C-alpha positions in Angstrom: -0.3 -0.1 -0.4 1.0 3.5 -0.9 0.2 6.1 1.7 1.0 10.2 2.0 0.3 11.2 5.2 0.7 15.3 5.6 0.2 16.7 9.3 -2.3 19.3 9.8 -4.0 22.1 11.3 -7.2 21.6 9.9 -7.9 19.5 6.6 -11.7 18.9 5.0 -13.1 16.8 2.1 -16.0 17.7 0.2 -18.1 15.7 -2.5 -21.0 17.9 -4.2 -20.2 21.4 -2.2 -21.4 19.2 1.3 -18.3 18.5 3.8 -18.4 14.7 4.1 -15.3 14.4 6.7 -13.0 16.9 8.8 -10.3 17.2 11.3 -8.4 19.7 13.5 -4.9 19.2 14.5 -4.0 15.7 12.9 -3.1 13.5 9.7 -4.1 13.5 6.2 -3.8 10.5 5.3 -4.0 9.4 1.2 -4.3 6.6 0.9 -3.6 3.6 -2.4 -3.9 0.0 -2.3 -1.5 -2.2 -4.8 -3.0 -5.4 -6.4 -0.6 -7.5 -3.9 -1.7 -5.7 -0.8 -3.8 -7.8 1.5 -5.7 -7.0 4.7 -2.4 -8.0 6.7 -0.8 -4.7 4.8 -3.3 -2.4 5.6 -3.7 -3.1 9.2 0.5 -3.0 9.3 0.0 0.6 7.5 -2.8 1.5 10.1 -0.3 0.6 12.8 2.4 2.3 11.7 0.4 6.2 11.1 -1.5 6.1 14.5 2.2 5.2 16.3 4.7 7.3 13.7 5.7 10.0 15.7 6.1 13.6 13.4 4.1 15.8 16.3 6.2 18.5 18.5 6.5 17.4 22.4 7.8 20.3 24.8 10.8 20.8 23.1 10.4 20.8 19.6 11.1 18.1 19.0 9.0 15.3 16.4 8.9 13.0 18.9 4.7 12.7 19.3 2.0 10.9 18.0 -1.0 11.4 16.8 -2.5 9.1 19.3 -0.6 10.5 21.9 -1.0 14.9 21.0 -5.3 13.7 20.9 -5.4 14.1 16.8 -8.1 13.3 14.1 -7.1 11.0 11.0 -8.7 11.5 7.9 -8.9 9.3 5.6 -9.0 9.7 1.5 -8.2 7.4 -1.6 -6.8 8.1 -3.5 -5.6 5.5 -6.4 -3.4 8.0 -8.7 -0.6 7.9 -5.6 0.2 4.9 -8.1 1.0 7.0 -11.0 3.4 6.2 -13.4 5.1 8.8 -14.8 8.6 6.7 -16.2 7.9 7.1 -19.7 5.6 9.8 -22.2 4.0 12.8 -20.2 0.6 11.0 -19.2 0.5 9.2 -16.6 -0.4 5.4 -15.9 -1.9 3.9 -13.1 -2.1 0.1 -14.4 0.4 -0.4 -10.3 -3.0 0.2 -8.9 -5.4 -2.5 -7.9 -8.7 -2.6 -9.0 -11.6 -1.0 -8.0 -13.6 -3.4 -6.1 -9.5 -4.1 -3.8 -9.2 -1.2 -3.7 -12.0 -0.3 -2.3 -12.2 -3.3 -0.3 -8.7 -2.5 1.3 -9.6 1.2 1.4 -12.6 -0.1 4.0 -10.7 -1.9 5.8 -8.3 1.1 6.9 -11.8 1.9 7.7 -12.0 0.2 10.0 -8.8 -0.9 11.3 -8.4 2.7 11.8 -12.2 3.3 13.9 -11.0 0.4 16.1 -7.8 1.4 16.9 -8.3 5.6 17.1 -11.0 7.8 18.5 -10.9 10.8 15.6 -11.5 9.1 12.2 -13.2 10.8 9.3 -13.1 9.6 5.3 -13.3 10.7 2.1 -15.7 8.3 -0.5 -13.7 5.9 -2.1 -14.7 7.0 -5.8 -16.1 9.8 -5.5 -14.5 13.5 -6.9 -13.5 15.1 -3.4 -12.1 18.3 -2.9 -9.8 18.3 -0.2 -8.8 21.1 1.5 -5.9 21.6 4.1 -3.6 23.6 5.9 -0.6 21.3 5.8 1.2 22.5 9.3 4.8 22.2 9.6 4.5 21.8 6.7 5.4 18.1 7.1 4.5 15.6 4.4 5.3 11.8 4.7 5.1 9.4 1.8 5.0 5.3 3.2 5.2 2.0 1.0 4.0 -0.6 2.2 5.2 -4.3 0.5 3.2 -7.5 1.1 
């Protein structure tokens, strides 16, 4: 699975002009499943994200997790994270999981996150979404986990 984390002061996702998920301080988690991904990889990704120490402690060092700060998690599906731009000028997306597997693993990520963290909001799989965020830092962390 591929994920791009952005530490945010706030973030929200809209579909059709309607806010469907919003958080204050926390993490925006963009998620893309790949064809060989499975439930174990999805679970490992969530565990990594919730424990990742990318928030400042009292000394200003990145030493606290989203769980430590009581922050929110906004999870948004984004198959374009698997873009292949190695040739030509138009990205290819054959490295992304198909819609059925992508949806199932996205829902697994959400279920695992909700079982482990008190504040989880989400986008809508396959929808045309507008994502608004205030990147804090900015801090942006790419994560790729494979079976």
